[in-house]
Structure formats: structure tokens, C-alpha cells
LOMI-852746 format. One record per residue (C-alpha): residue number from 0; residue in one letter; x, y, z. Coordinates in pm, 1 decimal. Each point is the difference from the previous one (the first is absolute). Layout:
BEGIN
<atom n="NUM" res="A" xx="X" yy="Y" zz="Z"/>
...
This chain:
BEGIN
<atom n="0" res="V" xx="-7.3" yy="-5.2" zz="10.4"/>
<atom n="1" res="Y" xx="167.3" yy="352.2" zz="-91.9"/>
<atom n="2" res="K" xx="-6.9" yy="249.2" zz="263.4"/>
<atom n="3" res="R" xx="188.4" yy="344.1" zz="10.3"/>
<atom n="4" res="Q" xx="222.8" yy="-56.5" zz="337.3"/>
<atom n="5" res="N" xx="108.5" yy="368.3" zz="34.5"/>
<atom n="6" res="I" xx="-1.2" yy="323.8" zz="-175.3"/>
<atom n="7" res="S" xx="209.3" yy="270.9" zz="145.7"/>
<atom n="8" res="T" xx="151.1" yy="315.4" zz="-68.2"/>
<atom n="9" res="V" xx="366.6" yy="72.6" zz="128.0"/>
<atom n="10" res="I" xx="332.6" yy="163.1" zz="-65.9"/>
<atom n="11" res="I" xx="273.1" yy="-270.4" zz="-174.1"/>
<atom n="12" res="R" xx="342.1" yy="99.7" zz="-114.0"/>
<atom n="13" res="K" xx="158.1" yy="5.6" zz="-354.6"/>
<atom n="14" res="D" xx="291.8" yy="-170.9" zz="-86.9"/>
<atom n="15" res="D" xx="244.2" yy="276.5" zz="-7.8"/>
<atom n="16" res="K" xx="293.7" yy="143.9" zz="161.1"/>
<atom n="17" res="F" xx="-213.5" yy="193.2" zz="246.2"/>
<atom n="18" res="K" xx="-305.0" yy="-256.7" zz="36.4"/>
<atom n="19" res="T" xx="-194.4" yy="261.7" zz="-89.8"/>
<atom n="20" res="P" xx="-373.9" yy="-31.0" zz="137.9"/>
<atom n="21" res="Q" xx="-309.7" yy="-38.9" zz="-259.1"/>
<atom n="22" res="Q" xx="-360.1" yy="-61.6" zz="98.4"/>
<atom n="23" res="A" xx="-133.1" yy="-323.9" zz="-81.9"/>
<atom n="24" res="L" xx="-335.7" yy="-185.7" zz="-9.9"/>
<atom n="25" res="I" xx="55.9" yy="-373.8" zz="98.0"/>
<atom n="26" res="I" xx="-270.0" yy="-251.2" zz="-99.1"/>
<atom n="27" res="N" xx="26.7" yy="-338.5" zz="131.1"/>
<atom n="28" res="T" xx="-176.5" yy="-289.9" zz="-83.3"/>
<atom n="29" res="T" xx="-62.4" yy="-408.8" zz="49.6"/>
<atom n="30" res="L" xx="32.4" yy="-81.8" zz="-385.7"/>
<atom n="31" res="P" xx="216.7" yy="175.9" zz="-216.8"/>
<atom n="32" res="I" xx="-91.8" yy="224.5" zz="-233.7"/>
<atom n="33" res="K" xx="140.1" yy="179.7" zz="-330.0"/>
<atom n="34" res="P" xx="124.2" yy="381.4" zz="69.0"/>
<atom n="35" res="K" xx="-135.4" yy="104.2" zz="-341.5"/>
<atom n="36" res="Q" xx="-364.5" yy="-130.8" zz="49.7"/>
<atom n="37" res="L" xx="3.0" yy="118.0" zz="384.0"/>
<atom n="38" res="K" xx="137.5" yy="344.8" zz="-98.7"/>
<atom n="39" res="E" xx="-311.3" yy="75.3" zz="-239.8"/>
<atom n="40" res="K" xx="-251.5" yy="-63.3" zz="288.0"/>
<atom n="41" res="I" xx="182.4" yy="209.1" zz="233.8"/>
<atom n="42" res="E" xx="-130.2" yy="402.6" zz="53.1"/>
<atom n="43" res="V" xx="208.0" yy="195.7" zz="173.8"/>
<atom n="44" res="Y" xx="-158.3" yy="356.7" zz="171.0"/>
<atom n="45" res="L" xx="157.8" yy="291.2" zz="221.3"/>
<atom n="46" res="L" xx="-321.9" yy="65.8" zz="168.9"/>
<atom n="47" res="P" xx="-23.2" yy="378.1" zz="105.5"/>
<atom n="48" res="K" xx="189.9" yy="162.7" zz="291.5"/>
<atom n="49" res="G" xx="-205.7" yy="20.8" zz="323.2"/>
<atom n="50" res="Y" xx="-11.8" yy="-65.1" zz="357.8"/>
<atom n="51" res="W" xx="-71.0" yy="-357.0" zz="-64.3"/>
<atom n="52" res="T" xx="23.0" yy="-305.0" zz="127.5"/>
<atom n="53" res="L" xx="-5.5" yy="-356.7" zz="-127.7"/>
<atom n="54" res="G" xx="-353.9" yy="-102.3" zz="131.3"/>
<atom n="55" res="I" xx="-175.8" yy="362.7" zz="-12.6"/>
<atom n="56" res="L" xx="125.7" yy="-39.0" zz="-408.3"/>
<atom n="57" res="N" xx="-137.2" yy="-314.8" zz="-62.0"/>
<atom n="58" res="K" xx="-309.9" yy="113.9" zz="153.7"/>
<atom n="59" res="E" xx="-9.2" yy="308.8" zz="-231.7"/>
<atom n="60" res="L" xx="88.5" yy="-170.6" zz="-294.9"/>
<atom n="61" res="A" xx="-268.2" yy="-258.5" zz="30.0"/>
<atom n="62" res="K" xx="-256.6" yy="332.0" zz="48.8"/>
<atom n="63" res="N" xx="174.4" yy="196.3" zz="-226.8"/>
<atom n="64" res="P" xx="160.3" yy="-181.0" zz="-325.1"/>
<atom n="65" res="K" xx="66.3" yy="350.4" zz="-146.1"/>
<atom n="66" res="I" xx="322.7" yy="13.8" zz="252.8"/>
<atom n="67" res="L" xx="127.4" yy="-225.0" zz="-307.3"/>
<atom n="68" res="E" xx="-72.2" yy="331.1" zz="-236.9"/>
<atom n="69" res="N" xx="262.2" yy="239.8" zz="178.6"/>
<atom n="70" res="S" xx="268.4" yy="-297.3" zz="32.2"/>
<atom n="71" res="K" xx="275.9" yy="8.4" zz="-183.4"/>
<atom n="72" res="R" xx="90.6" yy="-331.4" zz="-187.8"/>
<atom n="73" res="V" xx="308.9" yy="-160.5" zz="93.0"/>
<atom n="74" res="K" xx="276.5" yy="-133.2" zz="-255.1"/>
<atom n="75" res="I" xx="127.5" yy="-361.2" zz="120.0"/>
<atom n="76" res="K" xx="314.9" yy="-151.7" zz="-130.4"/>
<atom n="77" res="Y" xx="60.2" yy="-427.5" zz="12.2"/>
<atom n="78" res="L" xx="332.8" yy="-49.5" zz="208.7"/>
<atom n="79" res="Q" xx="158.8" yy="-282.6" zz="-207.2"/>
<atom n="80" res="S" xx="68.6" yy="-292.3" zz="267.1"/>
<atom n="81" res="D" xx="265.7" yy="-241.7" zz="-5.7"/>
<atom n="82" res="I" xx="-279.5" yy="-273.9" zz="-105.9"/>
<atom n="83" res="G" xx="-29.0" yy="243.8" zz="-327.8"/>
<atom n="84" res="E" xx="-340.0" yy="103.4" zz="-179.2"/>
<atom n="85" res="N" xx="-177.0" yy="-385.5" zz="44.3"/>
<atom n="86" res="H" xx="-258.8" yy="-84.2" zz="258.2"/>
<atom n="87" res="N" xx="122.9" yy="184.7" zz="348.3"/>
<atom n="88" res="N" xx="-202.8" yy="-57.8" zz="345.6"/>
<atom n="89" res="T" xx="169.2" yy="298.8" zz="116.7"/>
<atom n="90" res="N" xx="-28.1" yy="297.6" zz="-217.9"/>
<atom n="91" res="I" xx="141.2" yy="379.8" zz="68.5"/>
<atom n="92" res="F" xx="-120.6" yy="279.1" zz="-189.7"/>
<atom n="93" res="T" xx="180.0" yy="405.5" zz="47.4"/>
<atom n="94" res="Y" xx="-133.8" yy="298.3" zz="-4.5"/>
<atom n="95" res="E" xx="22.8" yy="351.7" zz="83.4"/>
<atom n="96" res="V" xx="-220.9" yy="222.7" zz="138.0"/>
<atom n="97" res="E" xx="139.1" yy="371.4" zz="-131.0"/>
<atom n="98" res="G" xx="-11.1" yy="273.4" zz="242.3"/>
<atom n="99" res="S" xx="-52.2" yy="-234.8" zz="287.3"/>
<atom n="100" res="D" xx="104.7" yy="173.6" zz="358.2"/>
<atom n="101" res="S" xx="-5.5" yy="-329.7" zz="132.2"/>
<atom n="102" res="T" xx="270.4" yy="92.3" zz="258.2"/>
<atom n="103" res="H" xx="-294.8" yy="185.0" zz="163.8"/>
<atom n="104" res="N" xx="-315.0" yy="-115.7" zz="-101.5"/>
<atom n="105" res="Y" xx="-106.4" yy="-345.7" zz="-108.9"/>
<atom n="106" res="D" xx="-154.7" yy="-13.4" zz="-383.6"/>
<atom n="107" res="Y" xx="-263.2" yy="-248.3" zz="-28.9"/>
<atom n="108" res="L" xx="-50.5" yy="-261.5" zz="-338.8"/>
<atom n="109" res="Y" xx="-285.7" yy="-168.2" zz="-134.8"/>
<atom n="110" res="V" xx="88.6" yy="-320.8" zz="-124.6"/>
<atom n="111" res="K" xx="-256.9" yy="-194.8" zz="-239.4"/>
<atom n="112" res="I" xx="67.9" yy="-362.8" zz="-122.3"/>
<atom n="113" res="K" xx="-269.5" yy="-29.0" zz="-290.8"/>
<atom n="114" res="S" xx="-201.4" yy="-366.1" zz="-64.3"/>
<atom n="115" res="G" xx="60.4" yy="-255.9" zz="-248.7"/>
<atom n="116" res="L" xx="421.7" yy="-32.0" zz="88.5"/>
<atom n="117" res="E" xx="74.2" yy="-363.1" zz="-78.6"/>
<atom n="118" res="T" xx="232.5" yy="-249.7" zz="107.1"/>
<atom n="119" res="H" xx="40.1" yy="-384.5" zz="-39.7"/>
<atom n="120" res="G" xx="-335.5" yy="-1.0" zz="-110.1"/>
<atom n="121" res="Y" xx="-177.7" yy="200.9" zz="316.5"/>
<atom n="122" res="T" xx="-148.2" yy="302.7" zz="-109.1"/>
<atom n="123" res="I" xx="-59.1" yy="269.5" zz="270.8"/>
<atom n="124" res="K" xx="-349.2" yy="129.7" zz="-4.8"/>
<atom n="125" res="K" xx="15.8" yy="234.4" zz="328.5"/>
<atom n="126" res="E" xx="159.0" yy="352.1" zz="-81.4"/>
<atom n="127" res="Y" xx="219.2" yy="119.3" zz="254.0"/>
<atom n="128" res="K" xx="12.3" yy="345.2" zz="162.9"/>
<atom n="129" res="R" xx="222.5" yy="117.5" zz="307.0"/>
<atom n="130" res="V" xx="128.9" yy="393.3" zz="118.3"/>
<atom n="131" res="F" xx="366.5" yy="-59.7" zz="125.2"/>
<atom n="132" res="K" xx="216.9" yy="278.9" zz="178.2"/>
<atom n="133" res="T" xx="330.0" yy="25.4" zz="-215.6"/>
<atom n="134" res="P" xx="283.2" yy="-82.0" zz="243.5"/>
<atom n="135" res="K" xx="216.6" yy="326.5" zz="70.8"/>
<atom n="136" res="Y" xx="305.0" yy="56.1" zz="-194.3"/>
<atom n="137" res="P" xx="341.4" yy="-51.0" zz="268.4"/>
<atom n="138" res="K" xx="187.4" yy="277.3" zz="89.8"/>
<atom n="139" res="E" xx="367.4" yy="-57.1" zz="-53.8"/>
<atom n="140" res="L" xx="315.8" yy="143.0" zz="140.7"/>
<atom n="141" res="K" xx="320.5" yy="-205.5" zz="-94.0"/>
<atom n="142" res="I" xx="363.9" yy="69.6" zz="-56.4"/>
<atom n="143" res="I" xx="144.2" yy="-141.2" zz="-320.1"/>
<atom n="144" res="G" xx="270.8" yy="-237.4" zz="-6.5"/>
<atom n="145" res="E" xx="153.7" yy="-219.2" zz="268.8"/>
<atom n="146" res="G" xx="376.9" yy="189.2" zz="34.2"/>
<atom n="147" res="S" xx="102.9" yy="169.9" zz="319.5"/>
<atom n="148" res="V" xx="286.4" yy="168.6" zz="-144.2"/>
<atom n="149" res="L" xx="45.8" yy="290.6" zz="-182.3"/>
<atom n="150" res="N" xx="373.8" yy="79.0" zz="-186.9"/>
<atom n="151" res="L" xx="96.6" yy="300.1" zz="181.0"/>
<atom n="152" res="K" xx="169.3" yy="85.6" zz="-366.9"/>
<atom n="153" res="G" xx="-291.4" yy="-79.8" zz="-181.4"/>
<atom n="154" res="D" xx="-391.3" yy="143.6" zz="-9.3"/>
<atom n="155" res="K" xx="-111.5" yy="-26.7" zz="374.7"/>
<atom n="156" res="K" xx="-354.2" yy="2.0" zz="-57.1"/>
<atom n="157" res="L" xx="-251.5" yy="-269.1" zz="96.0"/>
<atom n="158" res="S" xx="-329.5" yy="-27.6" zz="-161.5"/>
<atom n="159" res="F" xx="-310.9" yy="-79.9" zz="122.5"/>
<atom n="160" res="F" xx="-375.1" yy="-36.0" zz="-131.8"/>
<atom n="161" res="A" xx="-335.0" yy="135.6" zz="118.2"/>
<atom n="162" res="R" xx="-360.7" yy="-139.3" zz="-147.4"/>
<atom n="163" res="G" xx="-318.6" yy="144.8" zz="129.7"/>
<atom n="164" res="I" xx="172.0" yy="242.5" zz="249.3"/>
<atom n="165" res="E" xx="22.8" yy="390.9" zz="-3.5"/>
<atom n="166" res="N" xx="274.9" yy="105.2" zz="277.7"/>
<atom n="167" res="V" xx="286.3" yy="-208.3" zz="123.8"/>
<atom n="168" res="D" xx="208.2" yy="107.8" zz="321.1"/>
<atom n="169" res="V" xx="383.8" yy="-102.8" zz="-36.6"/>
<atom n="170" res="S" xx="165.7" yy="-62.4" zz="305.8"/>
<atom n="171" res="I" xx="402.4" yy="-91.2" zz="13.4"/>
<atom n="172" res="Q" xx="232.5" yy="-46.8" zz="294.5"/>
<atom n="173" res="R" xx="375.9" yy="-21.0" zz="-64.8"/>
<atom n="174" res="I" xx="163.7" yy="-177.1" zz="217.7"/>
<atom n="175" res="L" xx="270.8" yy="162.4" zz="207.0"/>
<atom n="176" res="P" xx="346.7" yy="-169.4" zz="-44.0"/>
<atom n="177" res="S" xx="85.4" yy="9.5" zz="341.6"/>
<atom n="178" res="Q" xx="-342.1" yy="-217.8" zz="82.7"/>
<atom n="179" res="L" xx="96.3" yy="-298.2" zz="-272.3"/>
<atom n="180" res="N" xx="52.0" yy="-209.9" zz="307.8"/>
<atom n="181" res="H" xx="-348.3" yy="96.5" zz="200.1"/>
<atom n="182" res="L" xx="-176.6" yy="-107.8" zz="-371.4"/>
<atom n="183" res="I" xx="197.4" yy="-373.1" zz="-19.3"/>
<atom n="184" res="T" xx="-34.3" yy="-72.9" zz="360.2"/>
<atom n="185" res="Q" xx="-373.0" yy="155.9" zz="83.6"/>
<atom n="186" res="S" xx="-149.2" yy="-159.9" zz="-301.1"/>
<atom n="187" res="N" xx="-115.9" yy="-340.7" zz="-186.4"/>
<atom n="188" res="G" xx="-76.7" yy="-150.9" zz="-332.8"/>
<atom n="189" res="N" xx="173.0" yy="97.8" zz="-315.6"/>
<atom n="190" res="I" xx="18.5" yy="310.2" zz="-251.7"/>
<atom n="191" res="K" xx="-308.0" yy="-33.6" zz="-130.9"/>
<atom n="192" res="N" xx="-137.4" yy="-31.5" zz="341.2"/>
<atom n="193" res="L" xx="149.4" yy="157.5" zz="275.4"/>
<atom n="194" res="N" xx="-172.1" yy="-11.6" zz="345.4"/>
<atom n="195" res="F" xx="65.7" yy="161.8" zz="316.2"/>
<atom n="196" res="R" xx="9.7" yy="-207.9" zz="300.9"/>
<atom n="197" res="N" xx="-139.1" yy="229.5" zz="213.5"/>
<atom n="198" res="Y" xx="-300.8" yy="210.0" zz="-42.9"/>
<atom n="199" res="N" xx="134.4" yy="267.0" zz="197.0"/>
<atom n="200" res="F" xx="287.6" yy="-9.4" zz="-279.5"/>
<atom n="201" res="S" xx="-9.8" yy="139.9" zz="-355.0"/>
<atom n="202" res="F" xx="155.4" yy="178.9" zz="-239.2"/>
<atom n="203" res="D" xx="-91.3" yy="301.1" zz="138.6"/>
<atom n="204" res="N" xx="294.0" yy="-97.8" zz="260.5"/>
<atom n="205" res="I" xx="275.1" yy="-18.6" zz="-260.4"/>
<atom n="206" res="S" xx="-95.8" yy="244.7" zz="-264.4"/>
<atom n="207" res="E" xx="-49.4" yy="300.9" zz="-149.4"/>
<atom n="208" res="S" xx="-323.2" yy="94.1" zz="-128.0"/>
<atom n="209" res="F" xx="-119.8" yy="124.2" zz="-344.6"/>
<atom n="210" res="T" xx="-385.8" yy="65.2" zz="-117.2"/>
<atom n="211" res="D" xx="-107.0" yy="90.5" zz="-325.3"/>
<atom n="212" res="S" xx="-342.2" yy="-60.9" zz="-196.9"/>
<atom n="213" res="I" xx="-121.6" yy="-70.0" zz="-387.8"/>
<atom n="214" res="N" xx="-326.7" yy="103.4" zz="-137.2"/>
<atom n="215" res="F" xx="-105.3" yy="-179.4" zz="-307.2"/>
<atom n="216" res="A" xx="-260.8" yy="144.7" zz="-251.5"/>
<atom n="217" res="N" xx="-164.6" yy="-253.5" zz="-98.0"/>
<atom n="218" res="S" xx="-122.6" yy="-281.0" zz="237.5"/>
<atom n="219" res="D" xx="-233.2" yy="-235.6" zz="-208.6"/>
<atom n="220" res="P" xx="84.5" yy="-294.0" zz="141.9"/>
<atom n="221" res="K" xx="-10.6" yy="-190.3" zz="-354.5"/>
<atom n="222" res="K" xx="323.0" yy="182.1" zz="-56.8"/>
<atom n="223" res="M" xx="330.6" yy="-15.6" zz="107.4"/>
<atom n="224" res="N" xx="225.4" yy="324.2" zz="151.9"/>
<atom n="225" res="Y" xx="401.8" yy="-3.4" zz="11.8"/>
<atom n="226" res="S" xx="225.7" yy="198.3" zz="228.7"/>
<atom n="227" res="F" xx="331.7" yy="-35.9" zz="158.3"/>
<atom n="228" res="I" xx="178.2" yy="107.6" zz="334.3"/>
<atom n="229" res="D" xx="303.0" yy="143.2" zz="-90.8"/>
<atom n="230" res="F" xx="285.4" yy="-65.6" zz="302.7"/>
<atom n="231" res="D" xx="277.5" yy="224.7" zz="-175.9"/>
<atom n="232" res="K" xx="-156.4" yy="303.0" zz="247.3"/>
<atom n="233" res="Y" xx="32.7" yy="-259.0" zz="332.2"/>
<atom n="234" res="I" xx="350.9" yy="-118.9" zz="-41.3"/>
<atom n="235" res="K" xx="271.4" yy="108.7" zz="247.6"/>
<atom n="236" res="G" xx="373.8" yy="-43.0" zz="-51.4"/>
<atom n="237" res="N" xx="-32.6" yy="-191.4" zz="-351.9"/>
<atom n="238" res="R" xx="-200.0" yy="-286.7" zz="187.5"/>
<atom n="239" res="G" xx="-333.8" yy="-112.2" zz="158.3"/>
<atom n="240" res="I" xx="-218.9" yy="-262.5" zz="112.3"/>
<atom n="241" res="F" xx="-389.1" yy="122.4" zz="49.8"/>
<atom n="242" res="M" xx="-317.5" yy="-180.6" zz="76.8"/>
<atom n="243" res="L" xx="-267.1" yy="108.6" zz="-270.5"/>
<atom n="244" res="N" xx="-373.4" yy="36.5" zz="81.3"/>
<atom n="245" res="I" xx="-281.9" yy="93.2" zz="-249.4"/>
<atom n="246" res="K" xx="-340.3" yy="16.2" zz="96.2"/>
<atom n="247" res="E" xx="-378.1" yy="128.3" zz="-128.8"/>
<atom n="248" res="K" xx="-58.0" yy="308.0" zz="195.2"/>
<atom n="249" res="H" xx="-271.3" yy="-113.6" zz="310.9"/>
<atom n="250" res="A" xx="-21.9" yy="-342.1" zz="-177.4"/>
<atom n="251" res="Q" xx="131.0" yy="-337.7" zz="20.3"/>
<atom n="252" res="S" xx="188.5" yy="-37.8" zz="-316.5"/>
<atom n="253" res="R" xx="372.5" yy="-15.4" zz="64.1"/>
<atom n="254" res="D" xx="330.3" yy="-174.2" zz="-62.9"/>
<atom n="255" res="N" xx="339.8" yy="49.8" zz="98.2"/>
<atom n="256" res="R" xx="399.2" yy="-68.4" zz="-72.1"/>
<atom n="257" res="F" xx="320.9" yy="-12.1" zz="164.0"/>
<atom n="258" res="V" xx="249.0" yy="159.9" zz="-211.8"/>
<atom n="259" res="V" xx="373.3" yy="53.2" zz="-56.5"/>
<atom n="260" res="V" xx="160.2" yy="268.5" zz="-194.6"/>
<atom n="261" res="S" xx="346.1" yy="-68.4" zz="-90.2"/>
<atom n="262" res="D" xx="262.4" yy="-126.3" zz="-204.4"/>
<atom n="263" res="I" xx="156.1" yy="-257.7" zz="182.1"/>
<atom n="264" res="G" xx="-54.4" yy="-331.8" zz="-15.5"/>
<atom n="265" res="I" xx="128.9" yy="-281.2" zz="209.9"/>
<atom n="266" res="L" xx="-34.5" yy="-341.6" zz="47.4"/>
<atom n="267" res="V" xx="144.9" yy="-216.2" zz="325.8"/>
<atom n="268" res="K" xx="91.9" yy="-365.7" zz="-38.2"/>
<atom n="269" res="K" xx="17.5" yy="-262.7" zz="284.5"/>
<atom n="270" res="Q" xx="267.7" yy="-163.7" zz="11.5"/>
<atom n="271" res="A" xx="20.9" yy="-427.3" zz="147.0"/>
<atom n="272" res="D" xx="181.2" yy="163.5" zz="264.4"/>
<atom n="273" res="N" xx="-215.4" yy="252.9" zz="108.7"/>
<atom n="274" res="T" xx="164.9" yy="265.2" zz="-120.4"/>
<atom n="275" res="S" xx="-162.9" yy="204.7" zz="-242.2"/>
<atom n="276" res="K" xx="174.4" yy="163.6" zz="-305.4"/>
<atom n="277" res="V" xx="-182.3" yy="381.0" zz="-136.5"/>
<atom n="278" res="F" xx="5.8" yy="98.1" zz="-361.6"/>
<atom n="279" res="V" xx="-17.9" yy="413.6" zz="-81.3"/>
<atom n="280" res="T" xx="-127.4" yy="111.8" zz="-367.4"/>
<atom n="281" res="T" xx="-164.1" yy="294.0" zz="-153.1"/>
<atom n="282" res="I" xx="-352.1" yy="-84.1" zz="-106.4"/>
<atom n="283" res="S" xx="30.2" yy="232.6" zz="-249.7"/>
<atom n="284" res="G" xx="325.2" yy="-147.3" zz="-188.3"/>
<atom n="285" res="E" xx="-10.3" yy="-326.2" zz="183.3"/>
<atom n="286" res="K" xx="408.7" yy="106.6" zz="109.0"/>
<atom n="287" res="P" xx="147.3" yy="-104.2" zz="288.5"/>
<atom n="288" res="I" xx="60.4" yy="270.3" zz="249.3"/>
<atom n="289" res="Q" xx="356.3" yy="26.8" zz="166.7"/>
<atom n="290" res="N" xx="76.4" yy="126.6" zz="367.2"/>
<atom n="291" res="A" xx="-436.3" yy="-4.2" zz="70.5"/>
<atom n="292" res="K" xx="-8.6" yy="-2.7" zz="359.8"/>
<atom n="293" res="I" xx="-191.9" yy="-313.4" zz="146.0"/>
<atom n="294" res="E" xx="-139.4" yy="11.5" zz="340.0"/>
<atom n="295" res="V" xx="-99.4" yy="-263.5" zz="221.3"/>
<atom n="296" res="L" xx="-276.9" yy="143.9" zz="244.4"/>
<atom n="297" res="G" xx="-63.1" yy="-105.3" zz="396.2"/>
<atom n="298" res="K" xx="-393.8" yy="61.5" zz="95.5"/>
<atom n="299" res="N" xx="145.6" yy="308.5" zz="207.0"/>
<atom n="300" res="G" xx="58.7" yy="166.8" zz="-342.6"/>
<atom n="301" res="I" xx="386.7" yy="-42.2" zz="51.1"/>
<atom n="302" res="A" xx="195.0" yy="-162.0" zz="-282.4"/>
<atom n="303" res="I" xx="165.4" yy="-293.6" zz="172.1"/>
<atom n="304" res="I" xx="229.3" yy="-86.1" zz="-364.5"/>
<atom n="305" res="T" xx="131.1" yy="223.5" zz="-278.3"/>
<atom n="306" res="K" xx="140.2" yy="-87.7" zz="-324.3"/>
<atom n="307" res="F" xx="74.2" yy="168.9" zz="-369.0"/>
<atom n="308" res="S" xx="-71.4" yy="-186.1" zz="-283.7"/>
<atom n="309" res="D" xx="313.9" yy="-67.3" zz="-222.7"/>
<atom n="310" res="K" xx="45.8" yy="56.8" zz="-375.8"/>
<atom n="311" res="Y" xx="-260.8" yy="-246.0" zz="-100.9"/>
<atom n="312" res="G" xx="-280.1" yy="135.4" zz="227.8"/>
<atom n="313" res="K" xx="66.8" yy="-324.2" zz="251.7"/>
<atom n="314" res="A" xx="59.1" yy="21.6" zz="412.6"/>
<atom n="315" res="N" xx="6.9" yy="-317.9" zz="247.8"/>
<atom n="316" res="I" xx="-230.7" yy="-2.6" zz="309.3"/>
<atom n="317" res="P" xx="127.8" yy="-185.6" zz="240.1"/>
<atom n="318" res="N" xx="-238.9" yy="-271.1" zz="220.0"/>
<atom n="319" res="L" xx="-211.5" yy="177.3" zz="186.6"/>
<atom n="320" res="S" xx="-174.2" yy="-260.3" zz="236.1"/>
């Protein structure tokens, strides 16, 4: 026996670099149906805006069918599945509600599947009609890429994108060089997910703070806006270690990144006898740095070992255990 198991309106993601959201109508059935035949039977309308709820809308449509005369027909497009365009139990149709302000108010769709749909010798004689709430586009704010090192000799800009957001607050905290030991001893995790062990201790205790704001003229939730943070004006002494936080003003969308601005790359190789070999090179030219000062700091921030790299950029660190 044929049965429509579930019909829903959802946000799905395109298979692109930024997983762009798009509106979709998903139809699940017990028996597989050809999407081309199904599309011919579907009519979708954007209902007039108003202070609706689903219950009120269904009652109003039953009493006043002329509401549909003031509604706009919505074009739908079949989303190709891995199965192809043969009979499918799940058929997905994408659509776009133009001029939707669905980040603030909901739009409502009237979906009708006309009778006469055939599948596996079974003909659906009953027409299907229902009102659906169009899902909101998600607000998104994300720093682009995965890297945490910006080359001192290159472009010291970190890009991010925002979708459906007008105002972004920027917080930059530059770690004080004298506080590096506290950064290490009072935190856990890794460079991508750094957490302090004590809730009374944070970046505020070990850094100099800067704030900024970035505004976007276009906050259409379907469009992506790009901007960047330039670390050049925050660098002091040809170096800088930063914690960057970006967030939507008065809202929850946010992202952060631990950032190191430098032209020095360091590689540490642990040896079998628990000694270490340290290699220091330039990031820009990948050349060894001679006479680079290398310090091993104690928990109190005092250097317990000081070495200088040779002409190969190498220094030997004794067993510290």
C-alpha cells in the first residue's frame, strides 16, 4: 500500500566549499516514485505575509480559498540523488523564497500534490494539501581556513565570512611576552582548542586587549559577506601571539582563532636518550637561522637553559627529565 510517510521543509547544504544553505522540500514515500512524475504533480505557493500560525492558516484556507489568489507560485528544482532519476523513496526539491526575511519572520508555504500520481501499478486518487513553515536560514560567522600562523614577511590578514549578520564585534588579545609561561601552565587542549584550567584565569590576565567592529551593508541570509582582520597594526617588536574572537553583536554566532605572527619556524625532534634537537628556520625562505636564541622556560618564566643555533639552524637541548 502506498503512503506518504513524511513531507518536510528543511535547510540542507550544497556540496560546495562553504556548505551553502538552501531551502528544500523533502518527500518520503513507502513506494518509490519517479521524481519527474512527482514534480509534475506538485504545486508550491508562498502565502501572503501576516501574523499567521499553522493552525490559523489551515483554518483560513479552508474558509477562504481566495488566499491562494494572492499567493505567489514558487519554482522547485529536483535535487539529483546518488540513485539518479529512477524511482526513489526520498525525493528532494530545492526552492528559493525571494525577498524572504526568514531570519526574523517565518514564511509559509502551501504545498499541493495533485491526484493521479502513479507508482508500481497504484494510483493515488486523493489530493494532498498542507501548509508548511519555511525554515530560517542559519546565521553563520566563520574564520576561513585552518591555519594559525601568519608570515611576518607576508600578508598579515585573516579572512572570515558572515551570512545573515549585519554587525561583527572583533576582540584581539595580544599575549604579553612575559606571560608565555602562564599561557602554557594554566591551559590545556591544543592550539585549535585552548582552555584555561581555572575559570578565574583567562586571556584577560596575560594579554593586552584591542577591540574593533565591522559592519556589512548586505545582511541577506542567502548571501555571503567577506572581510578580514589585519594584524599588522597590533604587532609589537616584530612578533605577536594573539587570541582572536569574532561574534555577532548582541547575538550568539561566533568564532575564534589562536594566531601566531612570525617569520620563525621551529621544529623539535625528541631523541631516544630524551635529549632534543631544535631546528630554527625562516618561514618565508625556509632557510636556517644562525645564532637564534633558544630558551627553555621554567613554570615561573625564568630561563633554565639558553642555547644559540649553529649555521644549520640547529641547537641541542639536554635531557630535562
